[in-house]
N, C-alpha and C positions, 0 to 999 in steps of 0.2 A: 591341271590348270596351267596355261602358258604364262610366261612373264607378263606379256601384254594384258592378259585377262586380270592377273593379279593387280597390275597397276590401275586398270580401270575400276576394279572393285574398291581399291584403296582411295582413289580420287572420289568415287561416288560416296563412300563412307564419310570422308572429310567434308564433302559438300553438304551432306545431310546434317552432320554435327554443326557445321557453320550456320545452316538455316535454322536449326533448333536454337542455337545460341542467340542468333539475331532476333528470333521471335521472342525469346525470353527477355532480352534487353528491351525490345519494343513494348512488350506487355508491362514490364516493370516501369518503363518511362510513362506509359499511358496511365498506369495506376497512380504514380506519383503526381502526374498532372491533374488527375481527378481529385486527389487529396488536397491539392493546392487551390482548388476552386471552391469558393463559398457556395453552399447550397441555399436555394430560395427558401425563405421562411426560417432560416437558422438565426442564431443570436448574432447581434452586431459585435464585431471584434475589431479593434484598432490598436496599433502599436502605441506605446506610451510608457511613462515611468511607473514602475511597480516597486514598492519597497515593503519591508517587514517591520519598520519602526513604529513606535506608538503614535497614535493619531486617531482619525475617524474609524469607527468600527467597520470592519470589512471582512470579506471572505476571499482568500487566495486559494487557487486550485489549478489542476491540470485541465486545460481546455481541450475537449475532444471534437469540437465543431470543425467540419470540413472547411478548409481554406488555408491560407499561408501561415496562420498562427496555430495550427493544430499541434497539440502536445506541449505548447508553451504554458508557463505559469501565467495566469491571468488573475485579475482582481475585479471585484464588484463591491458595491456597498452591501453590507450584511442585511440591511433593510430592504434591498431590492436584488435578491440573488439571481433573478432572471433578467436583469437589466443589461445594458451595454457593458462589454468587457474591455479592459485595458490589458494588452498582451506585452510581456516582458522581453521576449526573445530567448529566454532560458527554457530549454526543454527537459522534462522529467518524466519518468515512468511512474514514480511514486514521490510524494512530497508531504512535508509537514513543517510547521514553524511555530515558534513561541518566543516572546521577549526579544525580538530582533535577530533571532538565529533560525536558519532553515536547514533542512536536510533534503537533498535532491538525489534520487536514485536514477542513474542514467545508463543508457546503452551506449557502448562504444563500438561502432560498426567497423568490422574488419573485412578483409578480402575473402576469408573463408567462413568465419563465424563471428558472432558478437561476443564482447566481454562487457562487464558491468562495473560501475563504480558508484561510490557515495560521495557527494560533494557537501561540505559544510559551508553554508552561505551566510554572509553578513546581512545587515539590514538592507543594503542596496543590491543584494543578490550577487555580490562578488564572492568568488571562491576563496575561502580561507584555508581549506585543507581538503584532501581527497584520499579515499581509501578503496582498495580493490574489494569488490563484492563477489563471492565465489559461485554465484548462480543467479537465477532469474529473480529480480526484486519483487517483493510481495507486500511488506508492511514497513512503515516509517513513522517515527515519533520523535518529538523533542520535549525535554522536561520543561515545566512551567517557567523556570528561571532562564532557560536557554543553555544551562551548564552541560547537559548531557543530550546526546542524540542516539537513537537506536534504529536498527533496520533488520529485517528478516529477508532471507533469500531461499528459494528452492534449490537444493543441490542434488536432488533425485526426485523424479516425477515432477508434475507441474500443476497439481490441484490438491486442495485440502479434502476434497470430497471422498476420496478413497483412503486406503491405508498404506499404499506403496509410495511413500514419499519421505524425503528427509529435508530438514531445514537447518539453517544456521542463523542464530540471533546474535547480533553484535551490539555492543554499547561503546561509545567513545566519549571521553571527557573533552569537550570543545575548547576548554581553556588550556589544558596541558597537552592535548593530543594523544593521551594514553588510550590505547584501543584494547578492549576485551573482545577478541575475535569470535568467541563462542561461549554462550552460557553453559555449555556442557562441561566446562571446567569448574563450575560452582558446586559446592557441597549441597546435596539434597537431603532434606528432612521430610519424611513422609509418615503421616500418622504418628508423629512424635519420635520417630526413630531414624537414624541415618539410613539412606537408601542409595544403592548403586545398581545401575543397569546399563548394559551396552546399548540398548535401544532408546535411551532417554533423548528426547527431542524437544526443542523450545521454539516458540514463535510468539509474535504479537505483544511486544513490550509496551507498557504504559507507565508513566512516571508520577510519583507523588511530589508535592511541592518542596519536600525537605532535602532534595538533592542527595538522597540516600536510598529511599525506598522505591521499589518498582513492583509491578505485577506483570505476569506473563502466563502463557499456556505451557504446561509440561505434558508431553505425551509419552506413555510407556505401557507396555503390555496391552496394547489395543485400547487404552483409555486415556482421556484427557483430564487435566486438573488445573484449576487456578492456583498459581503459586505467588507468594509474596517474597520478593528478593531484597537482599541487603547488600549494597555495593561496598560497604566497608568490610564486612565479614565474609563476603563472597559466598553467601548461603541463600538457598531458596527453600521455602517451606510450603507444603501443600495446604490449601484452605478449603477447596470445594470441588466436587467432581463435575465432569461434563461441561467444561468452560473452554471456549476458543476465542481468540482475538479480543482480550479484555480491553476496556477503555474506562479509565478512572474519572469519576465526576469531578467538577471543579472544587467542590468542598472536601473531596477525599473520602466520602462516606459510602459511595455506591460504585459498582462496576457494571457497565453494560457489556454484553457479550453475545456471541451466537452459540446456541445450544443444539446439539443433535436431538431430534425428536423421532421416536419410533413411528413407523408407518409411513414416513415420507420417502420419496424416491432417493436412491443412493447418491445421485448426482446433485440433489438439492435438498439436503436433510436438515437445514438449520432454521431456527426461529430466534428472534431477538428477545433477550431477557435482561432484566436489571437485578443485581444482587445487592442487598443491604449488608454491608460488611460487619455491622454490629450484631444484627439478629440472624444473619445468614438466610434470610427469607428472600426467595426469588420471585419476581413478578414478570409474567409474559406480557410483551408489548402488543399493541394493536396491529402491527404489521404482520400479516399472515403469509406473505411470500417468503421464500428462502433467501436469506441475506448472506452472501459470501463476502463480507467486508468487516473491517475494524471500524465500528461506528465512532463518530466524533460528537462530543457534547457541544452543541451550539451555545448553550447556557446551562444553568442548573436544572432546567425543566424539559429540554428538547434535545433529541438525538438526530443526527444527520448521517446518512449512509447512501451507498450507491447500489443501484439495481440495473440489470442489463437494459440498454436502450437502443434506438435505431442506429446510433453512430458510436457505440461502445458502452456508455453508461450514462444514466441520469441520476441526479441527487434527489433524495426524498427526506422528509422529516416526520417524526412522530413523537408524541409526548412520552416522557420517561417513566410515567406512573402507570402505564397500561391503559389509560383512557384515550378518547379521541379517535381520529381517523388519519392515517398516513396521507401525505400530500406531496406531490412533486414540486420542487422549488427551483430546479435548474436543469436544463437539457444539456446533453453532451458535456458532462463534467464529472470529475472524479478527484479523489485525494484533497478534500477541502481542509483548510485551517482557518479558524475564526480569530481575528486579531483586533485588539483594541487600540 
């Protein structure tokens, strides 16, 4: 091959790479433009004040409706969850709030790859503190008093459906800033005996009102367990098998969770259940679809959770006693928190 031929080949290759790069940029730009356009028939969303302070009962959540406010925290009256939305300008992948404190899990977009962080928000959605999150955000919770916040991230794999994944569950004291970066440092008591295993894995924290007790999922040896944790003694104790993503009821007597049910597809194996913590009796709920979410208690009688929808996810509710029929309450929404 002559020098001239080599130069022509090199120039052609550079031209092809430039064309591919330009096409990628134009495609990304067009996709972003589509995301910024509201879709006909979608929910009404407008910018306005959003806060987490006590007041009228309302629902705050991540808005998934196409348009300029997609991914922002938005609010609606709890009595009208499908009504007009007020958007805050704060974007989150996962969110939760209680007693004027919020936790917002965000992506930080870089030139090569994204990183993630957890923001602790005050009642006006101002950032009080931020912490690095070691993987893709998955779950978020705040204790009823607002004293503690927790989050879970995938650090290996990206789905709970299989077994080839690893998570990190962290808890932070929002008053002192003390961070517990992983529950894997806690002492485990399983079936009344100390337990240690290299594959111990935690996710889905939910808090009791006493600012000491929490519940979470422990996975080890291919099985999952509900555990009760103690923040003072740094101990977790197994309570019940086959529990994932627990959510404690407002009165602290029941836990809602997703349970793997035999005979269902491997990528959609869960049904919603509620466990009575005193009797350890579990009740299957009326929702028959697979729910890959950490359900939220709307009140002492009703659970709210996300299912896949046309633009990401929609919110549904179902009675917590196993009766009734599930119903959709909000389109293009995820990560709700009910505030008084």
